[in-house]
DODRENTOR-982892 format. One line per 2 residues: number of its first residue (from 1); their letters; for each residue x, y, z of N, C-alpha, C. Coordinates in nm, 2 decimals. Layout:
<sites>
NUM = A = X:Y:Z:X:Y:Z:X:Y:Z; ...
</sites>
This chain:
<sites>
1 = MT = 4.17:-2.78:0.24:4.30:-2.81:0.19:4.36:-2.91:0.28; 4.37:-3.03:0.23:4.43:-3.14:0.31:4.58:-3.16:0.30
3 = AV = 4.64:-3.10:0.19:4.78:-3.11:0.18:4.84:-2.97:0.18; 4.94:-2.94:0.26:4.99:-2.81:0.28:5.14:-2.81:0.25
5 = FL = 5.18:-2.74:0.14:5.32:-2.73:0.10:5.38:-2.60:0.15; 5.48:-2.61:0.23:5.54:-2.49:0.30:5.68:-2.46:0.25
7 = DL = 5.70:-2.33:0.22:5.83:-2.28:0.19:5.91:-2.28:0.32; 6.04:-2.27:0.32:6.12:-2.27:0.44:6.17:-2.13:0.47
9 = DG = 6.26:-2.08:0.39:6.33:-1.95:0.42:6.22:-1.83:0.40; 6.20:-1.76:0.51:6.11:-1.65:0.50:5.96:-1.69:0.53
11 = TL = 5.94:-1.81:0.55:5.80:-1.86:0.58:5.80:-1.93:0.72; 5.88:-2.03:0.73:5.90:-2.10:0.86:6.02:-2.05:0.94
13 = MN = 6.12:-2.00:0.87:6.24:-1.96:0.94:6.29:-1.82:0.89; 6.35:-1.75:0.98:6.43:-1.63:0.94:6.57:-1.68:0.92
15 = SK = 6.60:-1.71:0.79:6.73:-1.76:0.75:6.83:-1.65:0.70; 6.78:-1.53:0.70:6.85:-1.42:0.64:6.99:-1.40:0.69
17 = PG = 7.01:-1.40:0.83:7.15:-1.37:0.88:7.26:-1.47:0.82; 7.23:-1.60:0.82:7.32:-1.69:0.77:7.34:-1.69:0.62
19 = IE = 7.23:-1.67:0.55:7.24:-1.67:0.40:7.32:-1.55:0.36; 7.29:-1.43:0.42:7.36:-1.31:0.38:7.51:-1.32:0.41
21 = QS = 7.53:-1.37:0.53:7.67:-1.38:0.57:7.75:-1.47:0.47; 7.69:-1.58:0.43:7.76:-1.67:0.33:7.77:-1.61:0.19
23 = LR = 7.67:-1.53:0.15:7.67:-1.47:0.02:7.78:-1.36:0.02; 7.79:-1.28:0.12:7.89:-1.17:0.13:8.03:-1.23:0.12
25 = HA = 8.05:-1.34:0.19:8.18:-1.41:0.19:8.20:-1.46:0.05; 8.10:-1.52:-0.02:8.12:-1.58:-0.15:8.15:-1.47:-0.25
27 = FR = 8.08:-1.36:-0.25:8.11:-1.25:-0.34:8.26:-1.20:-0.32; 8.30:-1.18:-0.20:8.44:-1.13:-0.18:8.54:-1.24:-0.22
29 = AS = 8.51:-1.36:-0.19:8.61:-1.47:-0.22:8.62:-1.49:-0.37; 8.52:-1.46:-0.45:8.52:-1.48:-0.59:8.55:-1.35:-0.67
31 = GH = 8.58:-1.24:-0.60:8.62:-1.12:-0.67:8.51:-1.03:-0.71; 8.39:-1.05:-0.65:8.28:-0.96:-0.68:8.24:-0.88:-0.56
33 = DN = 8.34:-0.80:-0.51:8.33:-0.73:-0.39:8.22:-0.62:-0.40; 8.19:-0.57:-0.52:8.09:-0.47:-0.54:7.95:-0.52:-0.50
35 = HA = 7.93:-0.65:-0.49:7.80:-0.70:-0.45:7.79:-0.73:-0.30; 7.91:-0.74:-0.24:7.92:-0.79:-0.10:7.85:-0.70:0.00
37 = DS = 7.85:-0.57:-0.03:7.80:-0.48:0.07:7.66:-0.42:0.03; 7.60:-0.48:-0.07:7.47:-0.43:-0.11:7.36:-0.51:-0.03
39 = DL = 7.23:-0.46:-0.04:7.12:-0.53:0.02:7.09:-0.66:-0.06; 7.10:-0.77:0.01:7.09:-0.90:-0.06:6.96:-0.97:-0.03
41 = TW = 6.87:-0.90:0.04:6.74:-0.97:0.08:6.67:-1.02:-0.04; 6.67:-0.96:-0.15:6.60:-1.00:-0.27:6.64:-1.14:-0.32
43 = MI = 6.76:-1.18:-0.28:6.82:-1.30:-0.33:6.77:-1.42:-0.25; 6.70:-1.40:-0.14:6.66:-1.51:-0.05:6.53:-1.56:-0.10
45 = GP = 6.52:-1.68:-0.14:6.40:-1.74:-0.20:6.42:-1.80:-0.33; 6.44:-1.71:-0.44:6.46:-1.77:-0.57:6.59:-1.84:-0.59
47 = PF = 6.60:-1.93:-0.69:6.73:-2.00:-0.71:6.84:-1.90:-0.73; 6.95:-1.93:-0.67:7.07:-1.84:-0.68:7.12:-1.82:-0.82
49 = QD = 7.11:-1.93:-0.90:7.15:-1.92:-1.04:7.08:-1.81:-1.11; 6.95:-1.79:-1.09:6.88:-1.68:-1.15:6.92:-1.55:-1.10
51 = SF = 6.95:-1.54:-0.97:6.99:-1.41:-0.91:7.13:-1.37:-0.96; 7.22:-1.47:-0.97:7.35:-1.44:-1.02:7.34:-1.38:-1.17
53 = QK = 7.25:-1.44:-1.24:7.23:-1.39:-1.38:7.19:-1.25:-1.38; 7.09:-1.21:-1.29:7.04:-1.08:-1.28:7.16:-0.98:-1.24
55 = LG = 7.25:-1.03:-1.17:7.37:-0.94:-1.13:7.47:-0.93:-1.24; 7.45:-1.01:-1.35:7.54:-1.00:-1.46:7.67:-1.08:-1.44
57 = IA = 7.66:-1.18:-1.35:7.78:-1.27:-1.33:7.78:-1.38:-1.43; 7.87:-1.38:-1.52:7.87:-1.48:-1.63:7.90:-1.61:-1.58
59 = DA = 8.00:-1.63:-1.50:8.05:-1.75:-1.45:8.02:-1.76:-1.30; 7.90:-1.81:-1.26:7.85:-1.81:-1.12:7.91:-1.92:-1.04
61 = QP = 7.97:-2.02:-1.10:8.01:-2.14:-1.03:8.10:-2.11:-0.91; 8.21:-2.03:-0.94:8.30:-2.00:-0.82:8.22:-1.93:-0.71
63 = VL = 8.13:-1.84:-0.74:8.05:-1.78:-0.63:7.97:-1.89:-0.56; 7.90:-1.97:-0.63:7.82:-2.08:-0.57:7.90:-2.17:-0.49
65 = DA = 8.02:-2.21:-0.54:8.11:-2.30:-0.46:8.15:-2.24:-0.33; 8.19:-2.11:-0.34:8.23:-2.04:-0.21:8.12:-2.03:-0.12
67 = YR = 8.00:-2.00:-0.17:7.88:-1.99:-0.08:7.86:-2.12:-0.01; 7.86:-2.23:-0.08:7.82:-2.36:-0.02:7.92:-2.40:0.08
69 = VH = 8.05:-2.38:0.06:8.15:-2.41:0.16:8.12:-2.33:0.29; 8.10:-2.20:0.28:8.08:-2.12:0.40:7.95:-2.15:0.46
71 = YQ = 7.85:-2.17:0.38:7.71:-2.20:0.43:7.71:-2.33:0.51; 7.78:-2.43:0.46:7.78:-2.56:0.53:7.86:-2.55:0.66
73 = DI = 7.97:-2.47:0.66:8.06:-2.46:0.78:8.00:-2.37:0.88; 7.93:-2.26:0.84:7.90:-2.15:0.93:7.75:-2.11:0.92
75 = GM = 7.71:-2.07:0.80:7.58:-2.00:0.78:7.45:-2.08:0.80; 7.46:-2.21:0.78:7.34:-2.30:0.78:7.25:-2.28:0.90
77 = YV = 7.32:-2.27:1.01:7.24:-2.27:1.14:7.23:-2.14:1.20; 7.28:-2.03:1.13:7.26:-1.90:1.18:7.12:-1.85:1.13
79 = AE = 7.02:-1.90:1.20:6.88:-1.88:1.17:6.80:-1.91:1.29; 6.67:-1.87:1.28:6.57:-1.90:1.38:6.43:-1.93:1.33
81 = VY = 6.36:-2.01:1.39:6.22:-2.03:1.36:6.14:-1.91:1.40; 6.05:-1.87:1.31:5.97:-1.75:1.35:5.88:-1.79:1.47
83 = DG = 5.85:-1.69:1.55:5.75:-1.70:1.66:5.62:-1.75:1.60; 5.56:-1.84:1.67:5.42:-1.89:1.63:5.42:-2.00:1.53
85 = IF = 5.54:-2.04:1.47:5.54:-2.14:1.37:5.51:-2.28:1.43; 5.57:-2.31:1.54:5.54:-2.45:1.60:5.40:-2.46:1.64
87 = DM = 5.34:-2.36:1.70:5.20:-2.37:1.73:5.11:-2.39:1.61; 5.15:-2.32:1.50:5.07:-2.33:1.37:5.09:-2.47:1.32
89 = LA = 5.21:-2.53:1.32:5.23:-2.66:1.27:5.15:-2.76:1.35; 5.15:-2.75:1.48:5.08:-2.84:1.57:4.93:-2.83:1.54
91 = AL = 4.88:-2.71:1.52:4.74:-2.69:1.49:4.70:-2.76:1.35; 4.78:-2.74:1.25:4.75:-2.80:1.12:4.76:-2.95:1.13
93 = SG = 4.86:-3.00:1.20:4.87:-3.15:1.22:4.75:-3.20:1.29; 4.70:-3.13:1.39:4.58:-3.17:1.47:4.46:-3.17:1.39
95 = DA = 4.46:-3.09:1.28:4.34:-3.09:1.19:4.35:-3.20:1.08; 4.45:-3.29:1.10:4.47:-3.40:1.01:4.52:-3.35:0.87
97 = RR = 4.58:-3.24:0.86:4.64:-3.20:0.73:4.78:-3.26:0.72; 4.81:-3.29:0.59:4.94:-3.35:0.56:5.04:-3.23:0.52
99 = LY = 5.15:-3.22:0.59:5.24:-3.11:0.57:5.37:-3.15:0.50; 5.41:-3.07:0.41:5.53:-3.09:0.33:5.62:-2.97:0.32
101 = IA = 5.75:-2.98:0.31:5.84:-2.87:0.28:5.85:-2.87:0.13; 5.85:-2.75:0.07:5.88:-2.72:-0.07:5.96:-2.60:-0.07
103 = TA = 6.09:-2.62:-0.08:6.19:-2.50:-0.07:6.28:-2.50:-0.19; 6.32:-2.38:-0.23:6.42:-2.36:-0.33:6.56:-2.39:-0.28
105 = KP = 6.58:-2.42:-0.15:6.71:-2.46:-0.10:6.73:-2.60:-0.13; 6.85:-2.64:-0.18:6.87:-2.78:-0.21:6.83:-2.87:-0.09
107 = HA = 6.77:-2.98:-0.12:6.72:-3.07:-0.01:6.83:-3.12:0.08; 6.95:-3.13:0.02:7.07:-3.18:0.10:7.09:-3.09:0.22
109 = YA = 7.07:-2.96:0.20:7.08:-2.87:0.32:6.95:-2.85:0.40; 6.84:-2.85:0.32:6.71:-2.82:0.39:6.68:-2.93:0.49
111 = RQ = 6.71:-3.05:0.46:6.67:-3.16:0.56:6.76:-3.15:0.68; 6.88:-3.11:0.67:6.96:-3.09:0.79:6.91:-2.98:0.87
113 = IT = 6.87:-2.87:0.81:6.82:-2.76:0.88:6.69:-2.79:0.95; 6.59:-2.85:0.88:6.46:-2.88:0.95:6.48:-2.98:1.06
115 = AH = 6.57:-3.07:1.05:6.60:-3.17:1.16:6.66:-3.09:1.28; 6.76:-3.01:1.25:6.83:-2.93:1.36:6.73:-2.85:1.44
117 = FG = 6.64:-2.78:1.37:6.55:-2.68:1.44:6.42:-2.74:1.48; 6.40:-2.88:1.46:6.28:-2.94:1.51:6.16:-2.93:1.42
119 = LS = 6.18:-2.90:1.30:6.06:-2.89:1.20:6.03:-3.02:1.13; 6.13:-3.10:1.12:6.11:-3.22:1.03:6.01:-3.31:1.08
121 = GY = 5.99:-3.32:1.21:5.89:-3.41:1.27:5.75:-3.39:1.23; 5.72:-3.27:1.18:5.58:-3.23:1.14:5.56:-3.27:1.00
123 = MR = 5.66:-3.30:0.92:5.65:-3.31:0.78:5.63:-3.46:0.73; 5.54:-3.48:0.63:5.53:-3.61:0.57:5.65:-3.63:0.48
125 = AE = 5.70:-3.53:0.41:5.81:-3.54:0.32:5.86:-3.39:0.30; 5.99:-3.39:0.25:6.05:-3.26:0.22:6.11:-3.26:0.08
127 = FG = 6.08:-3.15:0.01:6.12:-3.14:-0.13:6.20:-3.01:-0.15; 6.31:-3.03:-0.22:6.40:-2.92:-0.26:6.48:-2.96:-0.39
129 = PE = 6.54:-2.87:-0.46:6.61:-2.91:-0.58:6.74:-2.99:-0.55; 6.79:-3.04:-0.65:6.92:-3.11:-0.64:7.03:-3.00:-0.64
131 = LD = 7.15:-3.04:-0.60:7.26:-2.95:-0.60:7.30:-2.90:-0.74; 7.27:-2.98:-0.84:7.30:-2.94:-0.98:7.20:-2.85:-1.04
133 = GT = 7.10:-2.81:-0.96:7.00:-2.72:-1.01:6.87:-2.79:-1.06; 6.87:-2.92:-1.07:6.75:-2.99:-1.11:6.63:-2.96:-1.03
135 = RG = 6.52:-2.92:-1.09:6.40:-2.88:-1.02:6.42:-2.75:-0.94; 6.51:-2.66:-0.99:6.53:-2.54:-0.92:6.42:-2.44:-0.93
137 = WK = 6.34:-2.45:-1.04:6.21:-2.37:-1.05:6.11:-2.44:-0.97; 6.05:-2.37:-0.88:5.95:-2.43:-0.78:5.83:-2.49:-0.84
139 = GD = 5.79:-2.44:-0.96:5.68:-2.51:-1.03:5.72:-2.65:-1.07; 5.84:-2.68:-1.11:5.89:-2.81:-1.14:5.90:-2.89:-1.01
141 = LL = 5.94:-2.83:-0.90:5.95:-2.90:-0.78:5.82:-2.94:-0.72; 5.72:-2.85:-0.73:5.58:-2.89:-0.69:5.52:-3.00:-0.77
143 = AH = 5.54:-2.99:-0.90:5.49:-3.10:-0.99:5.55:-3.23:-0.95; 5.68:-3.23:-0.92:5.75:-3.35:-0.88:5.69:-3.40:-0.74
145 = AL = 5.67:-3.31:-0.65:5.62:-3.34:-0.52:5.48:-3.40:-0.53; 5.39:-3.34:-0.62:5.26:-3.40:-0.64:5.27:-3.54:-0.69
147 = EV = 5.36:-3.56:-0.79:5.37:-3.69:-0.85:5.42:-3.80:-0.74; 5.51:-3.76:-0.66:5.57:-3.85:-0.56:5.46:-3.88:-0.45
149 = TG = 5.39:-3.78:-0.40:5.30:-3.79:-0.29:5.16:-3.84:-0.33; 5.13:-3.82:-0.46:4.99:-3.85:-0.50:4.89:-3.75:-0.46
151 = ED = 4.93:-3.64:-0.40:4.83:-3.54:-0.36:4.76:-3.47:-0.48; 4.63:-3.44:-0.45:4.55:-3.37:-0.55:4.58:-3.22:-0.54
153 = PD = 4.62:-3.16:-0.65:4.64:-3.01:-0.65:4.52:-2.93:-0.61; 4.40:-2.98:-0.64:4.28:-2.91:-0.60:4.25:-2.91:-0.45
155 = AS = 4.32:-3.00:-0.38:4.31:-3.01:-0.24:4.44:-2.97:-0.17; 4.52:-2.90:-0.24:4.66:-2.86:-0.19:4.67:-2.71:-0.19
157 = VM = 4.76:-2.66:-0.10:4.79:-2.52:-0.10:4.94:-2.50:-0.08; 5.00:-2.40:-0.15:5.14:-2.36:-0.14:5.14:-2.24:-0.06
159 = IG = 5.22:-2.24:0.05:5.23:-2.12:0.14:5.38:-2.07:0.13; 5.39:-1.94:0.10:5.53:-1.89:0.09:5.53:-1.74:0.10
161 = DR = 5.64:-1.68:0.09:5.66:-1.53:0.11:5.70:-1.46:-0.02; 5.74:-1.53:-0.12:5.79:-1.47:-0.24:5.71:-1.50:-0.36
163 = HH = 5.73:-1.42:-0.47:5.65:-1.43:-0.59:5.66:-1.57:-0.65; 5.78:-1.63:-0.65:5.79:-1.76:-0.71:5.71:-1.87:-0.64
165 = DI = 5.69:-1.85:-0.51:5.60:-1.95:-0.44:5.46:-1.94:-0.49; 5.41:-1.82:-0.51:5.28:-1.80:-0.56:5.26:-1.84:-0.70
167 = AA = 5.36:-1.80:-0.79:5.35:-1.84:-0.93:5.36:-1.99:-0.95; 5.45:-2.06:-0.87:5.47:-2.20:-0.88:5.34:-2.27:-0.84
169 = GR = 5.28:-2.23:-0.73:5.16:-2.30:-0.68:5.05:-2.28:-0.79; 5.03:-2.17:-0.84:4.93:-2.15:-0.94:4.96:-2.23:-1.07
171 = EV = 5.08:-2.24:-1.10:5.12:-2.32:-1.22:5.08:-2.46:-1.22; 5.08:-2.52:-1.10:5.04:-2.66:-1.08:4.90:-2.68:-1.04
173 = GM = 4.82:-2.57:-1.03:4.68:-2.59:-0.99:4.65:-2.58:-0.85; 4.75:-2.54:-0.76:4.72:-2.53:-0.62:4.66:-2.39:-0.58
175 = RT = 4.59:-2.38:-0.47:4.56:-2.25:-0.41:4.69:-2.20:-0.35; 4.70:-2.07:-0.33:4.83:-2.02:-0.27:4.80:-1.92:-0.16
177 = LA = 4.88:-1.92:-0.06:4.87:-1.83:0.06:5.00:-1.76:0.07; 5.00:-1.63:0.07:5.12:-1.55:0.09:5.13:-1.51:0.23
179 = VT = 5.26:-1.51:0.29:5.28:-1.46:0.42:5.36:-1.33:0.42; 5.33:-1.24:0.51:5.39:-1.11:0.50:5.51:-1.09:0.59
181 = WG = 5.55:-1.19:0.67:5.66:-1.17:0.76:5.79:-1.21:0.70; 5.80:-1.25:0.58:5.92:-1.30:0.52:5.99:-1.19:0.44
183 = YG = 6.04:-1.22:0.32:6.13:-1.13:0.25:6.06:-1.08:0.12; 5.93:-1.11:0.10:5.86:-1.06:-0.01:5.81:-0.92:0.01
185 = EP = 5.77:-0.86:-0.10:5.70:-0.73:-0.10:5.56:-0.74:-0.14; 5.47:-0.65:-0.11:5.33:-0.66:-0.14:5.30:-0.69:-0.28
187 = DE = 5.37:-0.63:-0.38:5.34:-0.66:-0.52:5.37:-0.80:-0.56; 5.44:-0.88:-0.48:5.47:-1.02:-0.51:5.35:-1.11:-0.47
189 = WS = 5.26:-1.05:-0.39:5.15:-1.14:-0.34:5.02:-1.12:-0.41; 5.02:-1.03:-0.51:4.89:-1.00:-0.58:4.82:-1.11:-0.64
191 = GA = 4.90:-1.22:-0.68:4.83:-1.33:-0.74:4.79:-1.44:-0.65; 4.82:-1.42:-0.52:4.79:-1.52:-0.42:4.64:-1.54:-0.39
193 = TG = 4.59:-1.65:-0.36:4.45:-1.68:-0.32:4.42:-1.60:-0.19; 4.52:-1.59:-0.10:4.50:-1.53:0.03:4.63:-1.48:0.08
195 = VV = 4.62:-1.39:0.18:4.74:-1.33:0.24:4.72:-1.33:0.39; 4.83:-1.37:0.47:4.82:-1.37:0.61:4.93:-1.30:0.67
197 = DH = 4.91:-1.24:0.79:5.01:-1.15:0.86:5.08:-1.22:0.97; 5.03:-1.33:1.02:5.09:-1.40:1.13:5.07:-1.55:1.12
199 = PR = 5.16:-1.63:1.17:5.14:-1.78:1.16:5.01:-1.83:1.22; 4.97:-1.76:1.33:4.84:-1.81:1.39:4.72:-1.79:1.30
201 = DI = 4.73:-1.71:1.20:4.62:-1.69:1.11:4.61:-1.80:1.00; 4.71:-1.88:0.98:4.71:-1.98:0.88:4.60:-2.08:0.89
203 = PA = 4.58:-2.15:1.00:4.47:-2.25:1.01:4.33:-2.19:0.96; 4.30:-2.08:1.01:4.17:-2.02:0.97:4.17:-1.98:0.82
205 = AL = 4.28:-1.93:0.77:4.29:-1.90:0.63:4.27:-2.02:0.54; 4.32:-2.13:0.59:4.30:-2.25:0.51:4.16:-2.29:0.50
207 = VG = 4.09:-2.28:0.61:3.94:-2.31:0.61:3.87:-2.21:0.52; 3.92:-2.09:0.51:3.86:-1.99:0.42:3.88:-2.02:0.28
209 = LG = 3.99:-2.09:0.25:4.02:-2.13:0.11:3.94:-2.25:0.06; 3.87:-2.31:0.16:3.78:-2.42:0.11:3.80:-2.55:0.18
211 = G = 3.88:-2.55:0.29:3.90:-2.68:0.35:4.01:-2.68:0.45
</sites>
């Protein structure tokens, strides 16, 4: 695998504290207090628009607007890079692999975060949806990334922690690697080509996938 596409939240970073804080604020600010005190882990990863629909929120724009204001002001940097990630990225770069971010987080935020936490220097390019939701489905995002980069899906892998990472990678013809330290559950990884339990296992897992 010469091209490695990496999810951000739940794969490279523990972003849960900041995301949950901003979501709880947004629910309260928009009059959806009943959701503010529930477990919101399941919302981290997939596009928020899809999650708001599952919650039965007909007009999600006020929630999204409140979230974005709070997230940009406070929540964006309430996060940390998982232990072992920098060593893993250095190892993959040393193996001459090309690294890319492929996140459901709008790229307007993702690029600020990766620069702040020192991740961006390892990446050839970073891909995320537009603020208006364009390419919010990760399959569309990966198809766009392949077109822009010219990478061969047969020589590419998508690495992530949630079901949509795995489904999107398979949709565009990539191999997929699920990580267990993020926010996904075991039943979400059943379609993955492989599963790893620690960042240090990723280089060897990629060799096992065929390159």
